[in-house]
C-alpha positions, -999 to +999 in steps of 0.1 A: -283-022+404-274-015+368-261+020+362-283+041+339-268+057+309-270+094+309-281+100+274-280+137+278-242+135+276-246+125+239-264+157+230-243+176+206-235+213+208-254+238+187-290+235+177-311+204+183-305+182+152-340+167+154-357+201+151-356+202+113-367+166+108-404+173+107-401+199+079-370+194+058-385+166+036-416+187+028-414+197-009-429+231-001-403+243+025-380+261+001-359+281+025-322+271+030-328+262+066-350+233+053-327+224+024-313+189+023-282+173+007-273+139-007-237+127-002-218+102-023-182+099-011-162+071-028-131+051-017-110+026-037-081+003-035-056-009-062-074-042-061-109-028-066-098-008-096-078-036-112-107-061-107-130-038-126-105-033-154-098-070-157-133-084-153-157-058-169-147-068-205-181-083-210-215-085-193-206-118-175-174-103-161-192-072-151-218-091-131-190-112-116-173-081-103-203-073-081-202-108-067-164-111-063-154-124-028-129-095-023-154-069-032-181-084-010-157-091+018-144-055+018-179-041+016-189-062+047-157-055+066-160-017+063-197-018+074-189-041+104-160-020+115-182+012+111-208-003+135-183-017+159-164+016+162-197+036+165-210+014+193-177+016+211-177+054+210-214+055+219-207+036+251-183+063+260-208+091+254-190+105+224-210+135+212-205+124+175-227+094+184-259+113+189-281+086+175-294+061+200-285+028+182-275+013+149-285-018+130-265-033+100-285-050+073-273-068+042-297-062+014-300-061-024-301-028-043-324-022-073-299-040-096-298-071-073-263-062-061-254-066-024-251-035-003-247-029+034-273-006+050-266+011+083-298+023+100-293+047+129-322+050+154-331+081+173-335+082+211-364+061+223-387+090+232-386+102+196-383+068+178-420+067+168-421+100+150-386+102+135-374+082+105-342+063+108-311+080+094-296+057+067-260+052+055-258+030+025-225+014+016-223-001-019-201-014-047-198+007-079-175+002-109-139+005-097-150+018-063-169+016-031-195+043-026-217+057+002-252+070-005-263+092+024-295+111+018-314+132+026-292+150+051-305+184+065-282+212+054-282+227+089-264+196+102-233+207+084-230+236+108-230+214+138-197+199+151-213+166+161-223+157+125-189+167+110-173+145+137-197+117+127-186+119+091-149+122+099-148+094+126-170+068+109-179+076+073-143+084+064-127+066+093-140+031+085-129+028+048-096+045+055-088+021+083-095-008+058-069+005+034-093+022+010-085+057-003-103+085-022-088+093-056-093+115-086-096+089-113-120+063-098-150+079-083-157+114-070-173+134-043-206+141-059-234+156-039-269+167-045-292+195-032-329+195-028-345+209-060-373+226-040-346+250-027-339+263-063-375+271-073-377+307-063-369+337-086-343+329-113-320+309-090-318+278-111-310+298-142-285+318-124-267+288-111-263+274-146-251+308-159-226+309-130-213+274-139-209+286-176-189+315-164-166+294-142-155+264-162-124+262-141-145+249-111-151+215-129-118+213-147-091+229-125-105+233-090-132+210-077-126+183-103-104+175-133-115+172-170-133+139-173-164+126-191-182+117-159-186+154-151-183+171-185-182+209-182-211+229-195-186+249-215-166+219-228-174+223-265-189+251-287-221+230-293-226+222-257-220+258-246-244+270-273-271+247-261-270+260-225-268+296-235-298+291-259-320+277-232-310+305-208-320+330-236-353+313-240-359+315-202-352+352-200-375+357-230-403+342-210-406+312-232-411+287-203-438+307-185-472+289-185-489+320-198-466+319-228-482+286-237-517+297-229-522+271-202-508+257-170-487+225-168-502+194-153-487+162-139-497+144-172-475+169-191-446+159-168-453+121-172-453+125-210-423+149-211-443+175-230-446+213-225-409+218-221-403+234-255-403+272-252-431+293-267-424+325-286-408+351-264-430+368-239-407+393-222-436+409-203-439+376-183-405+379-167-385+405-148-352+410-167-333+408-134-353+388-110-371+361-130-407+349-137-436+372-128-470+360-115-482+337-088-461+313-068-475+284-089-465+302-122-430+309-109-427+272-100-440+260-133-417+283-152-386+271-133-397+234-135-403+236-172-369+253-176-352+226-155-367+198-176-357+216-208-321+218-195-321+180-189-335+172-224-320+199-246-286+209-230-273+181-207-276+157-235-256+177-260-222+160-262-224+145-227-198+120-214-199+084-225-222+092-254-209+061-272-221+037-245-259+042-249-267+005-249-296-012-231-274-039-217-250-015-201-256-009-163-261+028-157-256+036-194-291+034-208-298+060-235-320+081-211-292+081-185-263+092-207-273+129-203-264+127-165-227+127-174-224+164-169-208+187-143-243+192-129-273+170-135-311+175-134-321+139-141-338+136-107-359+168-113-391+148-109-426+147-094-445+120-075-459+094-099-430+095-124-407+065-128-373+065-110-347+074-136-326+043-128-348+016-112-381+023-130-400+022-097-429+046-093-419+076-071-438+084-040-468+063-049-488+074-019-486+110-031-495+106-068-515+137-079-545+138-102-532+138-138-551+169-149-545+191-118-523+222-121-487+214-114-477+225-079-444+225-060-461+202-034-460+175-061-422+173-063-407+139-056-394+140-021-358+134-033-360+156-064-326+171-066-299+190-085-267+170-086-233+186-086-211+159-103-180+181-109-164+170-076-133+149-072-127+126-043-120+142-009-094+131+016-113+140+047-148+148+058-138+184+066-125+187+030-158+173+016-180+195+039-161+227+030-164+219-007-201+214-003-206+245+018-187+266-007-212+256-033-241+262-009-229+297+001-223+306-035-259+296-042-272+316-013-253+346-028-270+341-061-304+339-044-299+373-028-287+389-060-298+396-096-295+380-129-262+364-139-252+371-175-231+346-194-197+354-206-198+348-244-176+322-262-141+335-264-146+358-235-124+337-212-087+328-217-098+292-207-119+290-239-086+281-256-090+248-239-127+244-245-146+256-276-113+269-290-092+238-282-090+225-318-078+260-330-053+261-302-038+227-312-036+236-349-020+270-342+006+257-317+011+220-325+001+218-362-027+201-382-009+168-381-016+165-344-053+170-350-053+144-377-036+119-354-063+127-327-091+121-352-077+087-362-073+078-325-109+089-319-123+068-347-109+037-332-119+046-296-155+055-306-160+022-324-146+003-294-167+021-268-199+017-288-194-020-296-186-012-332-219+007-336-208+043-339-184+054-368-172+088-359-138+106-356-153+130-330-126+138-304-135+138-267-132+173-253-110+161-225-085+148-250-086+182-268-083+200-234-050+184-224-035+184-259-043+221-262-028+228-227+004+210-236+006+229-269+002+264-254+034+286-249+044+291-213+032+327-213-003+316-224-004+290-196+005+315-170-022+339-182-048+312-179-035+302-145-038+338-133-074+340-147-085+308-129-068+315-096-081+350-094-116+342-104-117+313-079-105+335-051-132+360-059-158+332-060-146+320-025-146+355-010-181+363-024-195+331-011-179+337+023-203+367+030-232+342+030-216+317+054-238+316+085-208+305+106-193+340+100-157+328+098-129+353+103-099+332+092-083+331+058-112+324+033-089+303+011-075+281+039-098+252+031-098+258-007-062+267-017-053+230-021-080+226-047-061+245-072-045+221-097-007+216-095-004+225-132-016+260-124+008+264-096+036+253-120+025+278-146+025+306-121+060+296-109+074+295-144+058+328-154+060+347-121+082+374-136+054+383-160+027+385-133+023+419-115+037+420-080+010+423-054-016+405-076-040+380-062-024+352-081+011+360-067-002+363-032-019+329-035+012+313-049+032+326-020+007+314+005+006+280-012+044+276-013+047+287+023+026+257+034+027+234+004+031+202+025-002+207+043-020+217+011-006+188-010-016+163+017-052+174+013-053+164-024-063+129-032-040+106-052-048+103-089-051+065-089-043+037-064-038+015-095-010+036-109-029+048-139-008+077-154-022+112-150-034+128-183-015+160-178+020+145-176 
């Protein structure tokens, strides 16, 4: 007689992971226990990077890259190995294999490129009422990328899911010789937009990002156009602060316009320009006043305004807005930002990339009042300011830090923006040109302008004549020009504000950890900052947070350095050396 499998052995510790599945996709369940995340970890090889660099010189070569035997072969190998390893572990009742079975399917994505889709099935008694859990494995420029969404946030607190990510999602590409890196793909993730619709949470997150530019430039990522900081230039910073001022003046409240928003307004992108200030419509600390619908409409209009009037001010890759460029269509350029609201949409709109109608079975009547229930079921806020992560634990801790910081903001009051020049780091952002002229001379700026003129023409296919210098170029030139003492002072500011950010978020971690709060974040601090602290240590007060962190880092630098991804498997030089 065949021996029956004891499926109960595969049940993970902690809460039942299926308990949330009936509610977490519902656009109206706004609590954090029903929040969901989208994951996009990336992995590369020297060959994948070099192939893109060599082939993508024209449209024919770019198309050929996605059909290249090495790229397709590696894509398939990782997917096959993923499934083989999962089935092997499942047969041994590994608790990280909670799903009942998996199927691998080769399919075409919306751009007719091959991808591997892994569909995980739930135990048979639940199969009829629970959707498959999908792990998509695709080819992107220079890199291989996962798309895993939506994932219930609560799963990140269960060991079984973290083990699933570590063993299979990371394990399969690493075993195939692929690696995460800084320069060729990141660790972006997204969060359900529905979770950010209460009070002034969305506005406060944006203000918090403006106050912590180091997160996207020195800590979670490095300065690059793919995730351009909100504070990167004076014009960009001004656009974000202006929209926040409009929000707090009540300008996006439906009563300020004298009527409610409708789905038709959303489809036509109208109604997202602020009315004259109506301060009586908003609590100066807590956000919009009125009904739940009015609060939602205020925050939705604000979010769309951020997309249209702030994200698209000096975004990354602005020269590449050409209809023939995959992923670089004019209406997509604005997504190249440290955070992105391009998928802040409702049912019935067109998908921002594919053009397909979103949630066609839920399309509302065009003239009805706009409600939160109309949100696209994958409407999200994307955090793009995230570099590659060397392990699933590293990735999960980076995500949860952001989530816990968001929970802190939801429990607090209005975040006020630190004005331009109020941070020492502003010498590298809005003040970068002045820093370069002061410490390196006008001739250096002239050289950068000449270089930019040539680069902008090339990137735009000879269409854009401009000597505008990319803020990342200004950032590193300004950093190199600064005297050692100024660098040390900036390093102290960034390290100490980051430690405060981590400690404040920790109070909202449901796991209630009692270990060192920086243990899984200390390695995120850029090596240049550690070097600046070492060289200027004598000028930093003994017992300061910065000195304490430096000592802790140096005491275990081997472990921390091993957690940082390489810059490039293709040997591309780092921009700060």
